[in-house]
N, C-alpha and C positions, 0 to 999 in steps of 0.2 A: 703063761701068765706073762703078762706085759708089765715091765719095769721101766720106769723112766728115768733117766740119767741126768742130773743137774750139773751142768759145767759152771763153776765158779771161778774160771780163770779171769785175771786182771785185763785180759784182753778184750773180754766181753763186755766189761764194764768200761774201757777204754772208748770203744767203739760205741756203746750208747752215749757216752758223754760227747764223744765227737759229733754224732749226730743231733743231740740237742745243741749244742753251742751252733752248728753251721745251721739249723732251723731257726734259732733265734736271731742270727746275723741276718739272715735271708729275709725272715718277716719284717724286721725292724728297718733295714735298708730298702725294702721295696715301698715300705709304707711312705719312707721319707722322699723315696724317687718320685713316687707315683703324687705326692703333695706338691712338692717342690719343683722337682723337673718337668713333669707333665703337667702340672697346674690342675689336678683334679679337685673336687671339693672332698671334705672329709668322709660324706655319705659314699660317694663314688669310689673312694678308695677301700671302704668298708665293703662295698659289692664286689669289687675287683676281687680283693683278697678271700672273701667267701666263696665267690663262685670258684676260684682257683682252688680252694681247700675242697671243695666237694668234687670237682672233676680229678683231682689228685686222689679222692677217696674211690670213685668209679673206675679209676684209669688203672689203679694199682692191681686190681683183681685180673683182668685179662692177662697184665702184663705177667702177673705170677705165674698164671695158668700155662701161657705161652714160654715161660722159662722152664716149667716142669717139664713141657712136651719136646722141646727142641734145645734145650740147655740156656745155661745164663748167658754166654757169651753171643749165642745167635739172638737171643731175645733182645739183647742191649744193641745190637746192630741196627735195629729199627728205629 
């Protein structure tokens, strides 16, 4: 019988919070940079962030598969 173990250590929550904060900072600062620094229109900023989000969704799958096959360190070296 397969039993799942749920680890509720504070470390897991800290990692989740750090990831969420980092993503929030990245998205807000990249929007500001694209709007003010590169002088893109609001629609262009939306397109850039939308396409990058879709690309990251499709890019995560092959990277995860490579990490399973060759190991995490070797997959991150690419």
